[in-house]
Every structure is written in structure tokens, then in C-alpha cells.
PDB file of N, CA, C and O in Angstrom:
ATOM      1  N   MET A   1     -38.556-174.678  84.223  1.00  0.00           N
ATOM      2  CA  MET A   1     -39.870-175.516  84.935  1.00  0.00           C
ATOM      3  C   MET A   1     -40.730-174.893  84.976  1.00  0.00           C
ATOM      4  O   MET A   1     -41.811-175.451  84.784  1.00  0.00           O
ATOM      5  N   ASP A   2     -40.714-173.141  85.295  1.00  0.00           N
ATOM      6  CA  ASP A   2     -41.297-172.560  85.581  1.00  0.00           C
ATOM      7  C   ASP A   2     -41.554-171.438  84.250  1.00  0.00           C
ATOM      8  O   ASP A   2     -42.694-170.977  84.296  1.00  0.00           O
ATOM      9  N   THR A   3     -40.986-171.078  83.450  1.00  0.00           N
ATOM     10  CA  THR A   3     -40.462-170.302  82.638  1.00  0.00           C
ATOM     11  C   THR A   3     -41.197-170.661  81.437  1.00  0.00           C
ATOM     12  O   THR A   3     -41.572-169.836  80.604  1.00  0.00           O
ATOM     13  N   ALA A   4     -41.425-172.115  81.358  1.00  0.00           N
ATOM     14  CA  ALA A   4     -42.016-172.451  80.559  1.00  0.00           C
ATOM     15  C   ALA A   4     -43.532-172.898  80.136  1.00  0.00           C
ATOM     16  O   ALA A   4     -43.900-173.258  79.017  1.00  0.00           O
ATOM     17  N   GLU A   5     -44.424-172.763  81.499  1.00  0.00           N
ATOM     18  CA  GLU A   5     -45.894-173.213  81.730  1.00  0.00           C
ATOM     19  C   GLU A   5     -46.461-171.750  81.865  1.00  0.00           C
ATOM     20  O   GLU A   5     -47.641-171.418  81.756  1.00  0.00           O
ATOM     21  N   ARG A   6     -45.159-170.784  82.176  1.00  0.00           N
ATOM     22  CA  ARG A   6     -45.330-169.297  81.944  1.00  0.00           C
ATOM     23  C   ARG A   6     -46.489-168.558  81.000  1.00  0.00           C
ATOM     24  O   ARG A   6     -47.462-167.912  81.388  1.00  0.00           O
ATOM     25  N   PRO A   7     -45.979-168.928  79.323  1.00  0.00           N
ATOM     26  CA  PRO A   7     -46.587-168.055  78.357  1.00  0.00           C
ATOM     27  C   PRO A   7     -47.912-168.695  78.255  1.00  0.00           C
ATOM     28  O   PRO A   7     -48.814-168.039  77.733  1.00  0.00           O
ATOM     29  N   LEU A   8     -48.152-169.892  78.683  1.00  0.00           N
ATOM     30  CA  LEU A   8     -49.470-170.417  78.718  1.00  0.00           C
ATOM     31  C   LEU A   8     -50.969-170.265  78.972  1.00  0.00           C
ATOM     32  O   LEU A   8     -52.014-170.361  78.328  1.00  0.00           O
ATOM     33  N   GLN A   9     -50.538-169.955  80.336  1.00  0.00           N
ATOM     34  CA  GLN A   9     -51.618-169.946  81.905  1.00  0.00           C
ATOM     35  C   GLN A   9     -51.928-168.328  81.193  1.00  0.00           C
ATOM     36  O   GLN A   9     -53.052-167.981  81.556  1.00  0.00           O
ATOM     37  N   ILE A  10     -51.391-167.450  80.462  1.00  0.00           N
ATOM     38  CA  ILE A  10     -51.665-165.816  80.670  1.00  0.00           C
ATOM     39  C   ILE A  10     -52.817-165.894  79.009  1.00  0.00           C
ATOM     40  O   ILE A  10     -53.872-165.263  79.073  1.00  0.00           O
ATOM     41  N   PRO A  11     -52.526-166.596  77.799  1.00  0.00           N
ATOM     42  CA  PRO A  11     -53.660-167.184  76.853  1.00  0.00           C
ATOM     43  C   PRO A  11     -54.745-167.833  77.710  1.00  0.00           C
ATOM     44  O   PRO A  11     -55.835-167.263  77.749  1.00  0.00           O
ATOM     45  N   ALA A  12     -54.556-169.036  78.446  1.00  0.00           N
ATOM     46  CA  ALA A  12     -55.541-169.707  79.186  1.00  0.00           C
ATOM     47  C   ALA A  12     -56.546-169.109  79.505  1.00  0.00           C
ATOM     48  O   ALA A  12     -57.720-169.207  79.148  1.00  0.00           O
ATOM     49  N   ARG A  13     -55.791-168.186  80.522  1.00  0.00           N
ATOM     50  CA  ARG A  13     -57.060-167.337  81.335  1.00  0.00           C
ATOM     51  C   ARG A  13     -57.336-166.493  80.608  1.00  0.00           C
ATOM     52  O   ARG A  13     -58.130-166.053  81.441  1.00  0.00           O
ATOM     53  N   ILE A  14     -57.471-165.610  79.562  1.00  0.00           N
ATOM     54  CA  ILE A  14     -58.297-165.230  78.484  1.00  0.00           C
ATOM     55  C   ILE A  14     -58.675-165.513  78.118  1.00  0.00           C
ATOM     56  O   ILE A  14     -59.093-164.691  77.303  1.00  0.00           O
ATOM     57  N   ILE A  15     -59.081-166.457  77.955  1.00  0.00           N
ATOM     58  CA  ILE A  15     -59.495-167.536  77.070  1.00  0.00           C
ATOM     59  C   ILE A  15     -60.935-167.882  78.013  1.00  0.00           C
ATOM     60  O   ILE A  15     -62.127-167.695  77.770  1.00  0.00           O
ATOM     61  N   VAL A  16     -60.239-168.453  79.149  1.00  0.00           N
ATOM     62  CA  VAL A  16     -61.601-168.887  80.092  1.00  0.00           C
ATOM     63  C   VAL A  16     -61.915-167.587  80.326  1.00  0.00           C
ATOM     64  O   VAL A  16     -63.133-167.613  80.501  1.00  0.00           O
ATOM     65  N   LEU A  17     -61.384-165.991  80.481  1.00  0.00           N
ATOM     66  CA  LEU A  17     -61.822-165.761  81.474  1.00  0.00           C
ATOM     67  C   LEU A  17     -63.239-165.073  80.234  1.00  0.00           C
ATOM     68  O   LEU A  17     -64.350-164.729  80.636  1.00  0.00           O
ATOM     69  N   THR A  18     -62.827-165.029  78.869  1.00  0.00           N
ATOM     70  CA  THR A  18     -63.981-164.541  77.989  1.00  0.00           C
ATOM     71  C   THR A  18     -64.877-165.523  77.499  1.00  0.00           C
ATOM     72  O   THR A  18     -65.988-165.264  77.037  1.00  0.00           O
ATOM     73  N   LEU A  19     -64.412-166.582  77.597  1.00  0.00           N
ATOM     74  CA  LEU A  19     -66.099-167.636  77.620  1.00  0.00           C
ATOM     75  C   LEU A  19     -67.184-167.520  78.969  1.00  0.00           C
ATOM     76  O   LEU A  19     -68.377-167.764  78.789  1.00  0.00           O
ATOM     77  N   CYS A  20     -66.700-167.154  80.237  1.00  0.00           N
ATOM     78  CA  CYS A  20     -67.034-166.786  80.859  1.00  0.00           C
ATOM     79  C   CYS A  20     -68.195-165.350  80.925  1.00  0.00           C
ATOM     80  O   CYS A  20     -69.423-165.400  81.000  1.00  0.00           O
ATOM     81  N   PHE A  21     -67.516-164.422  80.881  1.00  0.00           N
ATOM     82  CA  PHE A  21     -67.800-163.726  80.138  1.00  0.00           C
ATOM     83  C   PHE A  21     -69.188-163.662  79.740  1.00  0.00           C
ATOM     84  O   PHE A  21     -70.267-163.448  80.294  1.00  0.00           O
ATOM     85  N   PHE A  22     -68.774-163.921  78.596  1.00  0.00           N
ATOM     86  CA  PHE A  22     -69.612-164.169  77.323  1.00  0.00           C
ATOM     87  C   PHE A  22     -71.240-165.487  77.684  1.00  0.00           C
ATOM     88  O   PHE A  22     -72.352-165.530  77.157  1.00  0.00           O
ATOM     89  N   GLY A  23     -70.733-166.169  78.559  1.00  0.00           N
ATOM     90  CA  GLY A  23     -71.765-167.159  78.711  1.00  0.00           C
ATOM     91  C   GLY A  23     -72.488-166.468  80.292  1.00  0.00           C
ATOM     92  O   GLY A  23     -73.368-167.117  80.859  1.00  0.00           O
ATOM     93  N   ALA A  24     -72.205-165.687  80.630  1.00  0.00           N
ATOM     94  CA  ALA A  24     -72.743-165.013  81.588  1.00  0.00           C
ATOM     95  C   ALA A  24     -73.733-163.950  80.779  1.00  0.00           C
ATOM     96  O   ALA A  24     -74.956-163.836  80.855  1.00  0.00           O
ATOM     97  N   MET A  25     -73.201-163.542  80.335  1.00  0.00           N
ATOM     98  CA  MET A  25     -74.537-162.319  79.054  1.00  0.00           C
ATOM     99  C   MET A  25     -75.460-163.290  78.161  1.00  0.00           C
ATOM    100  O   MET A  25     -76.443-162.980  77.488  1.00  0.00           O
ATOM    101  N   ILE A  26     -74.763-164.768  78.376  1.00  0.00           N
ATOM    102  CA  ILE A  26     -75.975-165.090  77.302  1.00  0.00           C
ATOM    103  C   ILE A  26     -77.292-165.750  78.503  1.00  0.00           C
ATOM    104  O   ILE A  26     -78.521-165.681  78.494  1.00  0.00           O
ATOM    105  N   TYR A  27     -76.738-166.095  79.027  1.00  0.00           N
ATOM    106  CA  TYR A  27     -77.567-166.357  81.117  1.00  0.00           C
ATOM    107  C   TYR A  27     -78.224-165.237  81.016  1.00  0.00           C
ATOM    108  O   TYR A  27     -79.393-165.433  80.683  1.00  0.00           O
ATOM    109  N   TRP A  28     -77.758-163.387  81.272  1.00  0.00           N
ATOM    110  CA  TRP A  28     -78.493-162.443  81.556  1.00  0.00           C
ATOM    111  C   TRP A  28     -79.861-162.488  80.904  1.00  0.00           C
ATOM    112  O   TRP A  28     -81.014-162.661  81.299  1.00  0.00           O
ATOM    113  N   VAL A  29     -79.000-162.163  79.236  1.00  0.00           N
ATOM    114  CA  VAL A  29     -79.973-162.035  78.400  1.00  0.00           C
ATOM    115  C   VAL A  29     -81.526-162.828  78.300  1.00  0.00           C
ATOM    116  O   VAL A  29     -82.665-162.361  78.304  1.00  0.00           O
ATOM    117  N   TYR A  30     -81.086-164.035  78.224  1.00  0.00           N
ATOM    118  CA  TYR A  30     -81.757-164.937  78.248  1.00  0.00           C
ATOM    119  C   TYR A  30     -82.981-164.789  79.805  1.00  0.00           C
ATOM    120  O   TYR A  30     -84.194-164.993  79.758  1.00  0.00           O
ATOM    121  N   ASN A  31     -82.363-164.481  80.749  1.00  0.00           N
ATOM    122  CA  ASN A  31     -83.198-164.711  81.688  1.00  0.00           C
ATOM    123  C   ASN A  31     -84.119-163.245  81.722  1.00  0.00           C
ATOM    124  O   ASN A  31     -85.304-163.223  82.055  1.00  0.00           O
ATOM    125  N   ALA A  32     -83.383-162.116  81.339  1.00  0.00           N
ATOM    126  CA  ALA A  32     -83.910-161.060  80.872  1.00  0.00           C
ATOM    127  C   ALA A  32     -85.531-161.264  80.298  1.00  0.00           C
ATOM    128  O   ALA A  32     -86.601-160.998  80.846  1.00  0.00           O
ATOM    129  N   GLY A  33     -85.246-161.808  79.061  1.00  0.00           N
ATOM    130  CA  GLY A  33     -85.610-161.494  77.945  1.00  0.00           C
ATOM    131  C   GLY A  33     -87.142-162.523  78.044  1.00  0.00           C
ATOM    132  O   GLY A  33     -88.186-162.333  77.419  1.00  0.00           O
ATOM    133  N   LEU A  34     -86.698-164.110  79.479  1.00  0.00           N
ATOM    134  CA  LEU A  34     -88.015-164.889  80.186  1.00  0.00           C
ATOM    135  C   LEU A  34     -88.710-164.128  80.852  1.00  0.00           C
ATOM    136  O   LEU A  34     -89.907-164.409  80.917  1.00  0.00           O
ATOM    137  N   THR A  35     -88.125-162.695  81.703  1.00  0.00           N
ATOM    138  CA  THR A  35     -89.355-162.260  83.541  1.00  0.00           C
ATOM    139  C   THR A  35     -89.685-161.608  82.329  1.00  0.00           C
ATOM    140  O   THR A  35     -90.144-160.588  82.843  1.00  0.00           O
ATOM    141  N   SER A  36     -89.811-161.403  81.021  1.00  0.00           N
ATOM    142  CA  SER A  36     -90.546-160.036  80.727  1.00  0.00           C
ATOM    143  C   SER A  36     -91.328-160.495  79.516  1.00  0.00           C
ATOM    144  O   SER A  36     -91.983-159.790  78.747  1.00  0.00           O
ATOM    145  N   VAL A  37     -91.118-161.972  79.481  1.00  0.00           N
ATOM    146  CA  VAL A  37     -92.495-162.591  78.731  1.00  0.00           C
ATOM    147  C   VAL A  37     -92.920-162.688  80.353  1.00  0.00           C
ATOM    148  O   VAL A  37     -93.261-161.774  81.103  1.00  0.00           O
ATOM    149  N   LEU A  38     -92.823-163.673  80.539  1.00  0.00           N
ATOM    150  CA  LEU A  38     -93.885-163.731  81.789  1.00  0.00           C
ATOM    151  C   LEU A  38     -94.887-162.837  82.635  1.00  0.00           C
ATOM    152  O   LEU A  38     -95.984-162.908  83.189  1.00  0.00           O
ATOM    153  N   THR A  39     -93.908-162.005  82.412  1.00  0.00           N
ATOM    154  CA  THR A  39     -94.791-160.494  83.358  1.00  0.00           C
ATOM    155  C   THR A  39     -96.239-159.907  83.174  1.00  0.00           C
ATOM    156  O   THR A  39     -97.156-159.542  83.909  1.00  0.00           O
ATOM    157  N   VAL A  40     -95.898-160.031  81.353  1.00  0.00           N
ATOM    158  CA  VAL A  40     -96.552-159.630  80.356  1.00  0.00           C
ATOM    159  C   VAL A  40     -98.285-160.301  80.589  1.00  0.00           C
ATOM    160  O   VAL A  40     -98.484-161.333  79.948  1.00  0.00           O
ATOM    161  N   ASP A  41     -99.224-159.897  81.252  1.00  0.00           N
ATOM    162  CA  ASP A  41    -100.583-160.083  80.807  1.00  0.00           C
ATOM    163  C   ASP A  41    -101.454-160.056  79.578  1.00  0.00           C
ATOM    164  O   ASP A  41    -102.441-159.320  79.539  1.00  0.00           O
ATOM    165  N   THR A  42    -101.142-160.778  78.651  1.00  0.00           N
ATOM    166  CA  THR A  42    -102.038-160.823  78.349  1.00  0.00           C
ATOM    167  C   THR A  42    -103.403-161.398  77.392  1.00  0.00           C
ATOM    168  O   THR A  42    -103.865-161.026  76.313  1.00  0.00           O
ATOM    169  N   SER A  43    -103.857-162.695  78.552  1.00  0.00           N
ATOM    170  CA  SER A  43    -105.280-163.093  78.787  1.00  0.00           C
ATOM    171  C   SER A  43    -106.237-161.703  78.820  1.00  0.00           C
ATOM    172  O   SER A  43    -105.914-160.616  79.298  1.00  0.00           O
ATOM    173  N   THR A  44    -107.431-162.039  78.212  1.00  0.00           N
ATOM    174  CA  THR A  44    -108.641-161.516  77.878  1.00  0.00           C
ATOM    175  C   THR A  44    -109.217-162.203  78.415  1.00  0.00           C
ATOM    176  O   THR A  44    -108.874-163.374  78.573  1.00  0.00           O
ATOM    177  N   SER A  45    -110.706-161.495  79.054  1.00  0.00           N
ATOM    178  CA  SER A  45    -111.897-162.102  79.512  1.00  0.00           C
ATOM    179  C   SER A  45    -112.909-161.894  78.850  1.00  0.00           C
ATOM    180  O   SER A  45    -113.474-160.821  78.635  1.00  0.00           O
ATOM    181  N   PRO A  46    -113.368-163.738  78.233  1.00  0.00           N
ATOM    182  CA  PRO A  46    -114.522-162.863  77.748  1.00  0.00           C
ATOM    183  C   PRO A  46    -115.836-161.958  77.562  1.00  0.00           C
ATOM    184  O   PRO A  46    -116.423-161.328  76.682  1.00  0.00           O
ATOM    185  N   ILE A  47    -115.974-162.377  79.348  1.00  0.00           N
ATOM    186  CA  ILE A  47    -116.929-161.542  79.612  1.00  0.00           C
ATOM    187  C   ILE A  47    -116.995-160.451  80.805  1.00  0.00           C
ATOM    188  O   ILE A  47    -116.844-160.888  81.946  1.00  0.00           O
ATOM    189  N   SER A  48    -117.190-159.195  80.645  1.00  0.00           N
ATOM    190  CA  SER A  48    -116.666-158.178  80.803  1.00  0.00           C
ATOM    191  C   SER A  48    -118.035-157.437  82.157  1.00  0.00           C
ATOM    192  O   SER A  48    -117.689-156.889  83.204  1.00  0.00           O
ATOM    193  N   SER A  49    -119.373-157.623  81.764  1.00  0.00           N
ATOM    194  CA  SER A  49    -120.253-157.048  82.534  1.00  0.00           C
ATOM    195  C   SER A  49    -121.270-158.220  82.320  1.00  0.00           C
ATOM    196  O   SER A  49    -120.992-158.925  81.350  1.00  0.00           O
ATOM    197  N   PHE A  50    -122.336-158.559  82.990  1.00  0.00           N
ATOM    198  CA  PHE A  50    -123.362-159.511  83.629  1.00  0.00           C
ATOM    199  C   PHE A  50    -124.602-159.181  81.365  1.00  0.00           C
ATOM    200  O   PHE A  50    -125.420-159.925  80.823  1.00  0.00           O
ATOM    201  N   ASP A  51    -124.188-158.193  81.033  1.00  0.00           N
ATOM    202  CA  ASP A  51    -124.907-157.921  79.493  1.00  0.00           C
ATOM    203  C   ASP A  51    -124.131-159.357  78.623  1.00  0.00           C
ATOM    204  O   ASP A  51    -124.560-160.232  77.870  1.00  0.00           O
ATOM    205  N   ASP A  52    -122.872-159.033  79.172  1.00  0.00           N
ATOM    206  CA  ASP A  52    -122.011-159.485  78.177  1.00  0.00           C
ATOM    207  C   ASP A  52    -122.471-161.525  78.139  1.00  0.00           C
ATOM    208  O   ASP A  52    -122.687-162.407  77.308  1.00  0.00           O
ATOM    209  N   LEU A  53    -122.385-161.311  79.915  1.00  0.00           N
ATOM    210  CA  LEU A  53    -123.121-163.374  80.190  1.00  0.00           C
ATOM    211  C   LEU A  53    -124.437-163.786  79.448  1.00  0.00           C
ATOM    212  O   LEU A  53    -124.802-164.910  79.104  1.00  0.00           O
ATOM    213  N   LEU A  54    -125.010-162.653  79.304  1.00  0.00           N
ATOM    214  CA  LEU A  54    -126.408-163.040  79.189  1.00  0.00           C
ATOM    215  C   LEU A  54    -126.475-162.625  77.283  1.00  0.00           C
ATOM    216  O   LEU A  54    -127.664-162.768  76.997  1.00  0.00           O
ATOM    217  N   ASN A  55    -125.981-162.355  76.460  1.00  0.00           N
ATOM    218  CA  ASN A  55    -125.765-162.116  75.254  1.00  0.00           C
ATOM    219  C   ASN A  55    -125.047-163.432  74.576  1.00  0.00           C
ATOM    220  O   ASN A  55    -124.800-163.581  73.379  1.00  0.00           O
ATOM    221  N   MET A  56    -124.870-164.029  75.277  1.00  0.00           N
ATOM    222  CA  MET A  56    -123.302-164.945  74.925  1.00  0.00           C
ATOM    223  C   MET A  56    -124.013-166.000  75.129  1.00  0.00           C
ATOM    224  O   MET A  56    -124.437-166.416  76.208  1.00  0.00           O
ATOM    225  N   LYS A  57    -124.232-166.720  73.418  1.00  0.00           N
ATOM    226  CA  LYS A  57    -125.048-167.766  73.257  1.00  0.00           C
ATOM    227  C   LYS A  57    -124.153-169.208  73.883  1.00  0.00           C
ATOM    228  O   LYS A  57    -124.841-170.158  74.259  1.00  0.00           O
ATOM    229  N   GLU A  58    -122.510-169.320  73.977  1.00  0.00           N
ATOM    230  CA  GLU A  58    -122.110-170.266  74.618  1.00  0.00           C
ATOM    231  C   GLU A  58    -122.158-170.837  76.354  1.00  0.00           C
ATOM    232  O   GLU A  58    -121.470-171.642  76.983  1.00  0.00           O
ATOM    233  N   TYR A  59    -123.243-170.033  76.681  1.00  0.00           N
ATOM    234  CA  TYR A  59    -123.283-170.256  78.150  1.00  0.00           C
ATOM    235  C   TYR A  59    -124.997-170.153  78.466  1.00  0.00           C
ATOM    236  O   TYR A  59    -125.773-169.311  78.015  1.00  0.00           O
ATOM    237  N   GLU A  60    -125.247-171.094  79.228  1.00  0.00           N
ATOM    238  CA  GLU A  60    -127.237-170.840  79.546  1.00  0.00           C
ATOM    239  C   GLU A  60    -127.036-170.195  81.309  1.00  0.00           C
ATOM    240  O   GLU A  60    -126.203-170.610  82.115  1.00  0.00           O
ATOM    241  N   PHE A  61    -127.789-169.389  81.486  1.00  0.00           N
ATOM    242  CA  PHE A  61    -128.278-169.247  82.634  1.00  0.00           C
ATOM    243  C   PHE A  61    -129.640-169.257  83.259  1.00  0.00           C
ATOM    244  O   PHE A  61    -130.593-168.886  82.574  1.00  0.00           O
ATOM    245  N   ILE A  62    -129.811-169.627  84.432  1.00  0.00           N
ATOM    246  CA  ILE A  62    -130.512-169.932  84.671  1.00  0.00           C
ATOM    247  C   ILE A  62    -131.358-169.603  85.767  1.00  0.00           C
ATOM    248  O   ILE A  62    -130.877-170.087  86.792  1.00  0.00           O
ATOM    249  N   ILE A  63    -132.616-168.867  86.024  1.00  0.00           N
ATOM    250  CA  ILE A  63    -132.719-168.189  86.914  1.00  0.00           C
ATOM    251  C   ILE A  63    -133.821-168.963  87.788  1.00  0.00           C
ATOM    252  O   ILE A  63    -134.858-169.513  87.418  1.00  0.00           O
ATOM    253  N   GLN A  64    -133.196-168.811  89.224  1.00  0.00           N
ATOM    254  CA  GLN A  64    -134.831-169.900  90.611  1.00  0.00           C
ATOM    255  C   GLN A  64    -135.529-169.635  90.379  1.00  0.00           C
ATOM    256  O   GLN A  64    -135.103-169.293  89.276  1.00  0.00           O
ATOM    257  N   VAL A  65    -136.820-169.299  90.325  1.00  0.00           N
ATOM    258  CA  VAL A  65    -137.589-168.108  91.421  1.00  0.00           C
ATOM    259  C   VAL A  65    -137.418-169.397  92.858  1.00  0.00           C
ATOM    260  O   VAL A  65    -137.335-170.615  93.019  1.00  0.00           O
ATOM    261  N   GLN A  66    -137.441-168.107  93.652  1.00  0.00           N
ATOM    262  CA  GLN A  66    -137.648-168.775  95.119  1.00  0.00           C
ATOM    263  C   GLN A  66    -138.945-168.236  96.029  1.00  0.00           C
ATOM    264  O   GLN A  66    -139.160-167.027  95.943  1.00  0.00           O
ATOM    265  N   TYR A  67    -139.699-168.902  96.764  1.00  0.00           N
ATOM    266  CA  TYR A  67    -140.544-168.568  97.147  1.00  0.00           C
ATOM    267  C   TYR A  67    -140.856-168.156  98.595  1.00  0.00           C
ATOM    268  O   TYR A  67    -142.002-168.021  99.024  1.00  0.00           O
ATOM    269  N   ASN A  68    -140.092-168.029  99.081  1.00  0.00           N
ATOM    270  CA  ASN A  68    -139.516-167.363 100.447  1.00  0.00           C
ATOM    271  C   ASN A  68    -140.988-166.454 100.797  1.00  0.00           C
ATOM    272  O   ASN A  68    -141.495-166.775 101.872  1.00  0.00           O
ATOM    273  N   ALA A  69    -141.489-165.713 100.266  1.00  0.00           N
ATOM    274  CA  ALA A  69    -142.284-164.959 100.522  1.00  0.00           C
ATOM    275  C   ALA A  69    -143.579-165.608 100.721  1.00  0.00           C
ATOM    276  O   ALA A  69    -144.444-164.746 100.878  1.00  0.00           O
ATOM    277  N   ALA A  70    -143.907-166.445 100.760  1.00  0.00           N
ATOM    278  CA  ALA A  70    -145.128-167.530 100.783  1.00  0.00           C
ATOM    279  C   ALA A  70    -145.511-168.003 102.295  1.00  0.00           C
ATOM    280  O   ALA A  70    -146.605-168.102 102.850  1.00  0.00           O
ATOM    281  N   PHE A  71    -143.980-168.295 102.813  1.00  0.00           N
ATOM    282  CA  PHE A  71    -144.028-168.919 103.670  1.00  0.00           C
ATOM    283  C   PHE A  71    -144.383-167.635 105.222  1.00  0.00           C
ATOM    284  O   PHE A  71    -144.811-168.171 106.245  1.00  0.00           O
ATOM    285  N   PHE A  72    -144.282-166.880 105.235  1.00  0.00           N
ATOM    286  CA  PHE A  72    -144.663-165.558 105.825  1.00  0.00           C
ATOM    287  C   PHE A  72    -146.174-165.347 105.717  1.00  0.00           C
ATOM    288  O   PHE A  72    -146.685-164.314 106.148  1.00  0.00           O
TER     289      PHE A  72
END
């Protein structure tokens, strides 16, 4: 009984180990690609200085005059 099962065990183990190895490789490549995409900062700020804020037409800038000097 043992001799009939022995020839099938080695090829089955090779197939299982090969599938596990390639499955792990696919997981590691996917994980590395996802990590590299998420760690790169690609966002840019439309405003880099106060002059940029004043020159942009999409934003309104209001200056309120303060009358603190009148109380002294």
C-alpha cells in the first residue's frame, strides 16, 4: 500500500511548492508596485506664494481695516 502512494507524493509536492512560490512572487510584486505608487507625492499646490494668491481670479481676497489705533 505504501509503494502505490509514494510515486504520486513527490510530483504533487513539486506542483504545490511551485504554485506556492509563484503565488508568493505575484503577491510580492503586487505589494512592491502598490507601495511605490502610494509613496510618490504627485500632488502640486496651485499657490506657492502670496503673489500667486493675489493674481488668481478663482479666489477672492478681502482685507478688513482695523480701527484699533482710534481707541488709544
